[in-house]
N, C-alpha and C positions, 0 to 999 in steps of 0.2 A: 407237715409243711411241704415245701417244694425244694428238695435238696439239690435240684439242678440249677437253681439261681446262684450266681456268684455272690460272695459276701465281701464286705468292705475290707480293704487293707490299708496300711500306712496311715492309721488314724492318729491325728495330732490335735492338740489343744493350742490355740494361739490367743493370748490374752494380754492386753495392754490397758492399764487403768480400769480393770474389771470388765472391759468390753471383750467378750470371749466368743471366738469363732471356732467351731469344730470342723476339721477338714479330713478328707479321706480320698481313696481311689477304689475302683476305676469308675469312669463315666458309665452310667447304666444304659443298656440297650435291650428294650423289650421288657423292662421291669423298672421299679422305683425304689427309693429309699424312704424310710421313716426313722426318725431319731427318737430314742427314749432316754431320758436322763434319770438315773437312779441315784438317790442320795442315801446316806447311811441311816438317816432318821426321818427323811422326808418322803412324801408320796412320789411315785413315778410320774413324770410329766412327758408328754409327747410334743415334739417340735418338728417343723418341716415335713409334715405328713405327705406322703406320696410325691416326693420331690425328685426331679431328674438332675438336680445339682449335686455337687460333691462337697458342699460346705453348708454350714447351718449356724446362724447367729443364735446362741443359746443364753445370751446375757440375762434375759429377764427371768429365766428359771434357776438362776444361780444366786439369787438375792441373799441367801444365807451364806455369806462368803467364807465362813469358817467350816462349813460342811464339806465333806469329801464326796465327790461324785464320780460315777462311771457312766459312760455313754454306750448304749446298745444301738447299733446301726442295723436296722432290719432291712432285708431285701424282700420286696413284696411285688406282687402284680396288683393291678388296679382293683381286683376283687379280693385280693389276699387278706385285707384287713377285716373283711366281713365274716370270715369263718372262724372257727374256734381252734384251728390248728396253729401251732407256733411257727412263724416263718423263720428261715435261716437268718442268723445275725452274727455280727462281730462285736467284740467288747473292747473298749478303749482302755488305756492306762487310767489310773486314778488321778483326779484333779481337785486340788483345794485352792480356790481363788485367792484366799488371804495369803497363802504361802507361795503361790506360783505366778500370779499375775505380774507382769512387768510394770515397773513404775515408769511413767512417761516423762517427757522432757519438762522441767519446770520453765515457767515463762518469766523472764527478767523484765520487770516493769520500769525500774529506774536505777541509775547508778551515778555516783558523783565521786570525784577525787578532789578534795579540798585540803590543801596543806599535806599533812602526813596521814590523813584518814581516807580510806576507801569505803564508801557505803554502797551496798547493793540490796535492793528491795525486789522480791520475786513473789510469784503466785503459785499456789498448788495446782497440779493438773486436776481436771474435773473427771468424774466418772459418769457413766450413763444413768446411774441411779439418782432418784430425786427425793426431795423432802415432800411432805404433804402439800406444801404451798407451791410445788412445781419447780422450785429451784434445784439445780444439780448439786449433788454431794461431791465434795472434793476427796482426794485420797486421804487428806488429813482427818476428815470427818469419819472415815472408816478406821484408819490405823491409829488415830489419836496420838497418845504419847509414845507409840511404838514407831513413830516416823521421825527421821531427822534428815537434815540436808548438809552436804559438804561443799564448801567453796574451794576450788583450786585456783590459785593466782600466781602470777610470775611477772617479772620485769619484762617489758617489751624487748624483743630481740635477745632474750635469755632463755635458757633451757631449764633453769632451776626452779622447780615448783614448790610452793608452800600450800598448806591446806588448813582449814578450820571448819568446825561443825556448829550447827545451831538447830534448835527445835522451834524457832520462831520463823518469821517471814523476812528477816533482815540480817545482813552481815555487816559488821564494822571492824575493819582491820587496819593496823598501822602499816604504812608504806613509806618509801623514800619519796619525799615531796618533789624531787627533781626528775623523777622517772615516770614514764607511762607504764601502765599495768594491763595485762590481759587476764581473763578469768572465765570460768564456766561453773555451773552448779549441777549437782547430782543428788537425787533422793536416795535414801538408804533406809532399809528396815533391818536393824541390827539383830533382831530375834531370829531371822531366817538363817537356815543352813545353806540354802542355795538362793540364787536370784536376789542377793542382798542389795546389790547396787542397781539403780535405775538408769534410764537413758540420760545422756549428758545434754545439757542445754547448749544453745549456740554459744560460740566463743565471742566475747565482746572485749574491746580495748578502750582505755581512757585516752584522753588527748589533752594533756596539760602543756603549758608553755615550757619549751625546753631550751637550754643553753646551746650555743653553737657546738661546744664539745660533745654534748649528748646527741645532738642532731646528726653530726657527721662522723662521730667516733674518733677515738684517739689515734687510730691508724693514719687517718688523713693528716692530722697535725704532725705526726712523726714524718710523713713524706714531705710535707711543706718545710719542716725544719731542716731535713736533709738537703732539700733543694736550696734553701737559703744559705746553709753552710757551704754548699758547693759553689754557689754564686760568689759568696764573700771570699772564699779561698781562691777562686779563679781571679777575682779582682785584685787580691793581694799579689798573686803570682805575676799577673800582668803588670802591676805597678812596679814590682821589683825588677822585672825584665826591662821595662821602659826606662827605669832609673839607671840601671847598669848601662844600657845602650847610650843614654844621654851623657853619662860620665865618660864612657869610652870615646864618644865623639868629641867631647870637650878636650880630652887628653890628646887626641890626634891633632886637634887644631892648634895646640900649644907647641907641638914638636916643630923644630926648624926644618925648613924645606931643604932637601938634599941638593947640593950643587950650587947653592946661592952663596 
């Protein structure tokens, strides 16, 4: 081979919903990279042959998602792949898509709060893999019963969270009918030791009719009550003062004039 060619460093796997990108450094100058994917039980497959980039989409050669793979990143010249000498290469950490791909954000399709029931309907994230008819497989098609979802929900303007889990596409939870609620969803693979929790969906909040007390909070009503009490107290004090002045004036008017 050519030992003078630099080899790749900082090799990382980046995978969300089984779309997997291999990345490394440095940028090549005067040479190229070729990626070889080695499986424990599968044949070696080449990707991104003679590339000047430092990343490679290897999704389509990782279809056996429970297989464990390593990537060999070869440093080659344009003619280097034609001879029988092994070029210098670097080896990645092992990667098992089923255990390590990150679960993406679930898509919330619909939610309603009627009375004391909050219903949330959502959709599984899709993967790049397809069925024979061309439709995309979802993460549920791959994980099947090993996948569940958790709903986190809380009263609007409150910090106390509750949660519940489901293996279906729907949540139904009991809530306070007079309060608005905010929530988000997260996919989970309980069998994993790492990366058990997926990305969180966007946070959404319900909007039910709220009473004046709920809308403005008890603090406002306390302030109003204090002001009302102060006004009433002031009115009473003024009435007492005016009454005393009136009585004093009447008493003075009844006194006999001096010297008459």
